[in-house]
N, C-alpha and C positions, 0 to 999 in steps of 0.2 A: 264334830261336823264342821268342815271348812266354811268360812264366810264367803259369800259371793262378792261383797263389796270390800274394797281395801282403801285405807287412808294412810298416808305417810305423814308423820308429824315430827318436825324439827323442834327439839327442846324437851328434855325429860324432866324439867323442873315442876314446881307445884302447880302452876297454871296449866302446863301441858298435861300433866297426869290428872289434875283435879278438876279441870274445866273442860278443855278441848277433848281430851281422850274419853272422859266420861260421856260427853254428848255423843261422840262418834260411836263409842262402844254400845250405848243404849239405842242407837239408830241401826245397828246390825253391821257395823264395819269392823273388820279386822284392822287393828291399829299397829303400824310399824313405827316404833320410836327411833329417831336418829339423834345422836348427840356426840360430842367429843369428850365428854366427862366420863372417864373410865369407871369411877365408882357408881354413877347412876346406871350406865349401861350394864355393867356387871351385875348389879342387883336386879335389874329388870330381866336379864337373861336367866338369872338363877331362881327367880321368884315367879310362879305361875299366876299369881293374883295379888291385888292389893285392895285396900278399902278406902273409899271416899266418905268422909263424914260431913254431912250438912248440918250446920247449926243455925238455929233461929230462936226467937223468943219462946216459941212453943215446943222447944226440945230438939232432939237430934234425929237424923235419918242416916242409915249406913247403906252404902252400895258397894257391891263387889265388882271390881274391874278385872277381866281376864281376856283370853283370846287376843293376846298382843305378842309381838316380837320386838326385838331391839337390836340395832346395829350401831357399831362405833364407826363413824365416817372417817375418823382419823386413820383407821387401819383397813377399812373395806369400802372405799368410795365406789368401785364398780358395782358392788351389791346394792348400794343405796341407789345408784342410777337405775339399775335393773328394776328395783321395787317401785320407784316413782313412775317409770315408764309404763308399768302395768297397773298403776293405781287409778282410782276414780278421783281422789282428792289428795292435795298436798297442802298441809297447813304448817304454821310455825308460831312459836311463842318463845323467841330467843332474845328479844330486846331490839329495838330499832337500829342500834349501831352495829348489829351482827348480821343484818340482812345481806349485806354485800358478801359475807362469807358462806352463806347458804344458797347462793345463786348458781354456782358451778354445777352441782349435781342435778338441779332442776333443769338448767339449760341443756345439759347432755341428754337428760331423759326426755325432754320435749323433742329433741332432734331424733332420738332413737324410737319415739313412740310409733307403734303400728296399729293401735286400737282404732276403731272407727268412730270414736267420740273423743272430744277434747278433755284434757285434764282440768279439773277445777283447782285453781290456785288462790288460797285465801290466807292472808297474814293476820294473825291475832295478836296485835301489838297495841300498846298504849301510845298511839301516834296517829296523826291525821293521814289518811290515804297511804298507809303502810304497804298495801299490796301494790299500789302504783310504783312506789319506791323499789320494792322487790322486783317488779317487772323490769324496771329500768336496768337493774344490775343483771338480771337473767338475760334480757335481749341484747345487752351490751356484750356479754360473754359470747352469745351465739354469733353475733356480728363479727367480733374480733378474733375469736379462737376456734369457731366451728364453721359450719357452712351457712353463710348469711342468707342463702336462698331459702333456708328453713323458715325465715321471717315472712316470706311470701304466703305461706299457708298456715301462719300462726293461729288463726281463728279456728282452724280444724284440729289443731294440736293442743291448744291451751286456752282457757278463759280465765281472766283475772278479775276478782271481785274484792273490793275493799270491804272491811267489816269494822264494827265498833263492838268491843267487848267490855262488860262491866261485871266484875265479881271480886270481892275482897278475899284474899287469901292471908289469914293472920299468921303470926309467928308460929311455927310448927314445933311440937315437942321434940326434945333432943333425941329421944328414942323412937321417933315416928317411922323411920325407915322410908319405905315407899308410900306408906299411908299418908293421906292428905286430909286435913281439916279445912273446910271452906264454908263460906256463908251460904245460906239457902238462896237468897236473892241473886238473880242473874239477869243479864241482858246481852244477847248476842244478835246484832243486826248486821245483815249482809245485803249488798247491792243485788238486785234481781236482774237488772238490765243486761249485764254481761252474759247471762245464760239463755237469752232469747235466740231464736233461729238455730236450734240444734246445739245449745250450749250444755245440755246434760246437767241441769241444776241439781245439786246434791240434796238428797232428802235427809235432813239432820234434825231430829226432834229437839225443839227448843229454839231453833234459829228463826229469827223473824226476818223475812225477805222484804226489802223496802225499795220503792222507786228512787227516792232521794236520800242518800245516806248522810249528807253533810249536817242536817239538823241533829241527827242522833249522835254523830261523832262529836260535834262541838258541845252539845248539851252534856254529854258524858264527860268529855275532857275538861270542859270549863266549869263543871259542877263537882263531880266526883274527884277528879284528880287535883283540881285547884284546892278544894277544901281539905282533902287528905294531906297534901303537901304543905299547905299553910299551917295546919295543925302540927305537922311534923317539925317544920322549921321554927315556928314560935315555941313549940314545946322543947325542942333541942336547946335553943337560946335561953330558956327559962328553967332549965334543969329538970324537965319532965322525962320520965322513962318510957311511957307508953302513950299512944294516941288517945286512948279514952281518958287518960289522966289529963292530958291537954284540954280535951273537950269539956271536962268536968271543972276546969278552971274558968270561972265566969269571964274574966277579961279575955283570955284567948278564945273562948266560945264565941263571945260577941265580935271579936276581930274577924274570926273565920266567917261568921254570919255576914259581916260587912263585905267580905271578899265575894261570897256567892250572891249577895244582893247586887253587886256590880255586874257580875257575870249573868245573873238572871235578867237584868235589864237589857243586856246585850242580846241574849238568846230570844227573848220575847220579841224585841224590835227587829232583829235581823231575820229570824226565821218564822215569825208569825205564830209562834206557840202561844197558847192562851196563858194569860197571867196566872190564873189559878192552877192550871196544870203544872206550870213550872214551879209555882210555890209548893205544891204538894210534892213535887219531885225533890225540891231542896230539903223539905222536912224529912223525907225518907232517907236522904243521903246523910243528913246530920245525925239522925237516929242510928244509922248503920256505923258510922265512924265513931260514934260515942259509946257503942256497945262493948262492955268489958269482956263479953264472950269472944269477941273478935280481937283479942289482945294482940297488939302489934307495937314493935319497938320503933321509936322515933328515927333512930339512925337508919334502920332498914327502909322506912318509907321515904326518908330524905335522901337516900343515896343517889348518886349520879346527878349532882346539882347543875353541872354544865348543860346537860340535856334538858333538864327541867326549866332552865333559864333561857333556852334558845328561842328563836324567832316565832315559831308556830306552836310552842308548848303552852302549858297550863297558866302561866302568869303573863309573859310578854305578849302572847297571842291575843288573849282577850283584851288586855290593856291597850294594845295597838288598835284593835277594832274600835274600842270606846273613844279613844282620842280622835280617830278618824271621823267619828260621828259627833264629835263635840261634847262627849259625855265624861263624867268623872271616873278616875281610876285610883283614887288615893289609897284605898285599902290594898289594892293589888301592888301598889308601889311599896307599901309596908311589908308585904309578904316577900317581894323581890329583895328588900333589904335583909330580911331574916335568912333567905336562901343564900345570899352573898356571904353571910356570916358562917355558913356551914362549911368550914374549912379544916383541912387536915384531920378528918374523921378516920379513925382506925378502920382499915379494910376497904376504904373507899377511894380509889385512885383519882376519880374526878374532883373529889373535894381537895385533894392535894394540888391538882393541876389548877383549880380555881384559885387557891392561895397564891400560887406562883404567878398566875396572870395578874392578879391584883397587886402583887408586890413589884412586878417588873415593868408594868405599863402605866401610863398616865390614865386618869379617869376616863378620858375620851377614848383612848385606844382600847382600854379594858371593856368599856361599854360596847363598842363595836365588835370586838372579838367574842365577847360572852353572848350578847343578845342577837347579833346579826342585823340590827336595825340600821337603815340608811340614816346618815346624819341629818338629812332633811326632814326625817319623820318627826312629827310632834312629840312622840313618846321618848325619843333619844334625849332631848334636852331635859326631860324630867328625870331620866334615870341617871344621867351623868353626876348630879350632885348626890344621889344616893350612893353611887359607887365611891365617890370621893369621901363621903362620910364614913363608909365602911373602911376605906384605906386609912383614913386618919386615926381610926380607933383600934387598928390592929397592928 
């Protein structure tokens, strides 16, 4: 029986299959996967279903995901455009740096759209306001390469909503294929305001629509991502293989707690979240990343250090806010040092680029290039000696 609702999702990876597609499937959407990875698309096209296994302290639950299709945008871009133009929702989980590359088909689909309600555009990335970033690339493409008059009726054609997602996907078994093992805990918050006045808000079970997304985005990024990455970088530099092993090392465990103590102070004071509520959230996160059942390799969690050290990300972002408020960020500076030491890791191009930047530039130049901080910012002067220390020891 064909589905009435359709969602196009960019990214056939574990988050795409095991989180976003699961929720869309369970909400009655036919999911059309789009990717450029031949192996993933070929498997999806050849396999009518796959299994998502949710793991928690109280055991496992399995779900069958079916009623999907898959298109390789490398070979069939017109078909991708056609599918998006007739879809209810388009989502992505491709990594923030890839958003510019998945703008063209959405731009063309928005221009070609003839349905009498707008397309819902939702980026599902570990980045602040990722949908806004995606929108910028989409509308720039329309303006420069299509009919810029399309932008005059953009609200009738598309509605863009930022989202905050939170779900840990551990290292998958080598023979998993399309099947995904994922933690039971999740949070998927989406802005509600963009769907007002005829915006056709998508009905997706499990999505929490909120009036103001910023507190949810920063709470997640500066708690989950900060603690996870800190455990990865400290673990890597101290010879740990897995995240849970890092967290079971008392010294690293205590350091990670200090990092999220600083970010909790920021979140409570900036967003007015209750102290106890944030404390409970921190405990939940610490328990999650310490869980051996969610086995994850430190190199995988630590990959892409340049992105994770950038201006609005999990370390520099909260540290900058804290300095602006006159607060302490000593623990975050320690995590920044460990991230700077994540160099030339096999299979991670950014770690090689990080090593190159640190080798070829002065501490001041490298600090500007890596963090994006203005030299006048109070945090800049604190990071420069950390960068110099790393340069002198490598």
